[in-house]
C-alpha positions in Angstrom: 85.0 113.2 149.3 83.7 109.3 148.0 81.6 107.6 150.4 82.8 104.1 151.3 80.3 101.0 150.4 78.7 100.0 153.8 78.0 96.6 152.3 81.1 94.3 151.3 79.1 92.9 148.6 78.6 96.3 147.0 82.4 96.8 147.2 83.0 94.0 145.3 80.2 94.5 142.9 82.3 98.0 142.3 85.5 96.4 141.9 84.0 93.9 139.3 82.5 96.6 137.1 85.7 98.4 137.2 87.8 95.6 136.0 84.8 94.8 133.4 85.3 98.6 132.1 89.0 98.4 131.9 88.9 95.1 130.1 86.6 96.4 127.3 89.1 99.5 127.2 92.2 97.4 126.7 90.2 95.2 124.0 89.1 97.8 122.0 92.6 99.3 121.9 94.4 96.1 120.7 91.5 95.3 118.1 91.7 98.9 116.5 95.3 98.6 116.4 95.7 95.9 114.6 93.4 96.3 111.9 95.2 99.7 111.5 98.6 97.7 111.3 97.2 95.6 109.0 95.8 98.2 106.7 98.9 100.1 106.9 100.9 97.3 105.7 98.7 96.5 102.9 98.6 100.3 101.6 102.7 100.0 101.9 102.8 96.8 100.0 100.4 98.1 97.1 102.5 101.6 96.8 105.8 99.4 96.4 107.3 101.5 99.4 110.0 98.5 99.9 111.4 99.1 96.7 114.1 101.8 95.5 112.4 105.2 95.3 115.3 106.5 92.8 113.7 104.1 90.4 110.3 105.0 89.1 110.5 102.3 86.6 110.7 99.6 89.4 108.1 101.2 91.3 105.5 101.4 89.1 106.3 98.0 87.6 105.6 96.4 91.2 102.5 98.7 91.6 101.1 97.4 88.4 102.0 93.6 89.0 100.9 93.6 92.5 97.5 95.4 91.5 97.5 92.5 88.6 98.0 89.9 91.2 94.9 90.8 93.6 92.8 91.4 90.2 93.6 87.6 89.4 93.3 86.3 92.9 89.8 88.0 93.0 88.9 86.5 89.4 89.8 82.9 90.6 88.0 83.2 93.6 84.9 84.5 91.8 85.3 81.7 89.2 85.7 79.0 91.5 82.7 80.2 93.6 80.5 80.2 90.6 81.8 77.0 89.1 81.7 74.9 92.3 78.9 76.2 94.5 
C-alpha cells in the first residue's frame, strides 16, 4: 500500500519529479532513434541498396563512385582548412 503525502507541496514535488523523469526518458528515445535512423540511411546509401540487386556492375560502380565522392569531399575540406585557417 502506498502512503499519501500529507503536505500538498510534497505532492506537487512528486508530480514534478515524475514529469521530469518522463521527459528525460522520451528525449533519450527520440535522440537515439534519430541517430540510428541517420546511420542506417548512410549505410544504405554507401552500400548502394537503392540500385538493382541483379546488376553487380551497377552496384559496385555506385559504391566506388560514392566512396570516391566522400574521399574527395573530405580532402577538399582538409585543403580548405589548411589554406584559409
